[in-house]
C-alpha positions in Angstrom: 96.9 67.3 132.2 97.8 70.8 133.3 97.7 73.7 130.8 94.9 72.4 128.6 92.7 75.4 129.2 95.6 77.8 128.5 96.5 76.2 125.2 92.9 75.9 124.2 92.5 79.6 124.9 95.5 80.4 122.8 94.0 78.3 119.9 90.7 80.1 120.2 92.6 83.4 119.6 95.0 82.1 116.9 92.4 79.7 115.3 95.2 77.8 113.5 98.8 77.2 114.7 101.5 74.7 114.9 103.2 73.2 118.0 106.2 75.6 117.6 104.1 78.7 117.9 102.2 77.4 120.9 105.4 76.2 122.5 107.0 79.6 121.9 104.1 81.4 123.6 104.1 78.9 126.5 107.9 79.4 127.0 107.5 83.2 126.7 105.0 82.9 129.6 107.6 80.9 131.5 105.4 77.8 131.7 108.0 75.6 130.0 111.7 76.0 129.0 112.1 77.4 125.5 112.9 75.0 122.7 112.3 71.3 122.7 110.6 71.1 126.1 108.0 73.8 125.3 107.3 72.3 121.8 107.0 68.7 123.0 104.8 69.6 125.9 102.6 71.8 123.7 102.3 69.0 121.2 101.1 66.5 123.8 98.4 68.9 125.0 97.4 69.9 121.4 96.9 66.1 120.7 94.8 65.7 123.8 92.6 68.6 122.7 92.2 66.8 119.3 91.3 63.6 121.1 88.7 65.6 123.1 87.2 67.0 119.9 88.1 70.5 120.7 90.7 70.9 117.9 91.3 69.3 114.5 94.8 68.1 113.4 96.1 68.8 110.0 99.5 68.1 108.3 101.8 69.9 110.8 99.1 72.2 112.3 96.1 72.3 114.6 93.0 74.3 114.1 89.6 75.2 115.7 86.8 73.0 114.2 85.1 74.7 111.3 88.2 76.5 110.1 89.0 75.5 106.6 92.6 76.8 106.3 95.4 74.3 105.5 98.0 76.6 107.1 99.7 77.8 104.0 102.0 80.9 103.9 99.5 83.6 104.5 97.9 81.8 107.5 101.4 81.1 108.9 102.4 84.7 108.6 99.2 85.8 110.3 99.5 83.2 113.1 103.1 84.3 113.7 102.0 88.0 113.9 99.1 87.2 116.3 101.5 85.2 118.5 103.7 88.2 118.8 100.7 90.3 119.8 99.7 87.7 122.4 103.3 87.8 123.8 102.8 91.5 124.7 101.0 90.1 127.8 98.0 92.5 127.6 94.4 91.3 127.9 93.9 90.4 124.2 90.9 89.9 122.1 91.5 88.8 118.5 88.9 88.4 115.7 90.7 86.4 113.0 89.4 87.0 109.5 86.0 88.3 110.5 83.6 89.1 107.7 82.3 92.7 107.9 79.3 92.5 105.6 78.4 96.1 106.0 81.4 97.1 103.8 82.4 93.8 102.2 85.6 93.5 104.1 87.4 90.6 105.5 90.4 91.9 107.5 93.1 89.4 108.4 92.5 90.3 112.1 91.0 92.9 114.4 92.8 93.2 117.7 91.8 94.8 121.0 94.4 95.2 123.7 93.7 96.3 127.2 96.3 97.0 130.0 93.6 97.5 132.7 93.4 101.2 132.3 93.3 101.9 128.6 92.5 100.0 125.4 93.9 99.9 121.9 92.2 98.6 118.8 93.8 98.0 115.4 93.2 96.1 112.2 96.1 93.8 111.2 96.7 93.1 107.5 99.4 90.7 106.3 100.7 91.8 102.9 103.4 89.3 101.9 102.1 87.9 98.7 99.0 90.0 98.1 99.0 92.8 95.6 99.9 96.1 97.2 96.8 97.6 95.6 94.6 95.2 97.5 96.0 96.4 100.8 95.5 100.0 99.7 91.9 99.3 98.8 91.3 97.8 102.3 92.8 100.8 104.0 90.7 103.1 101.9 87.5 101.3 102.9 88.4 101.6 106.6 89.0 105.3 106.1 85.7 105.9 104.4 83.6 103.7 106.7 81.8 106.2 109.0 80.4 103.4 111.3 83.6 101.5 111.8 84.1 102.6 115.4 80.5 101.8 116.3 80.8 98.3 114.7 84.0 97.5 116.5 82.6 98.9 119.8 79.7 96.4 119.3 82.1 93.5 118.5 84.4 94.1 121.4 81.6 95.4 123.8 83.7 98.4 124.7 83.8 102.0 123.3 86.3 102.2 120.5 87.2 105.8 119.7 90.1 105.2 117.3 91.2 102.4 115.0 94.8 102.0 113.7 95.6 100.0 110.5 98.8 97.9 111.0 100.4 96.1 108.1 103.1 93.4 108.2 104.7 93.1 104.8 107.2 94.4 102.4 105.3 97.5 101.4 103.3 99.6 103.9 100.5 101.8 102.4 100.3 105.4 103.4 98.2 105.9 106.5 99.1 102.4 107.9 101.6 101.5 110.6 104.4 99.0 110.1 103.8 96.0 112.3 107.1 95.6 114.2 107.4 99.3 114.8 103.9 99.5 116.0 104.4 96.7 118.5 107.5 98.4 119.8 105.4 101.5 120.5 102.8 99.5 122.2 105.4 98.0 124.5 106.4 101.5 125.8 
């Protein structure tokens, strides 16, 4: 069936998602009509990928094998934010919840966007139900980590000169950018 590679590629970046998120991205890319058509077609292909052993199916979600999330609120918020990033239509590389042992951090996501002439790297944190102090602590660690640019340059195999911290949530720590506003600036 057509579009299996596209949907599997989306799942590799998102790691965990539901048929609605995948359908929304596919409709955004004008592959299918928005709404029921995109959702149903995505669902069929997601199930084919499960049958092929490339994805696992949970209760209302699909995930890459090895991921242990059960798609609760935090994972849903993160998936939704990552889908909005993917819909920017840049070349996108996403590291979802990587462990950075050097500083004991596990950011929600690290994103690298490339438009063919320039790149942009940012850390995305979802702060919906976490304590505000936890987000501030993570921001502080990024600010103090002298080797952060070198580590991310290694991970993305391209020179990273600057890292932004972007937060989606009710409170935005000083020194971080608010997610929706940041995406609006990226679109310009």
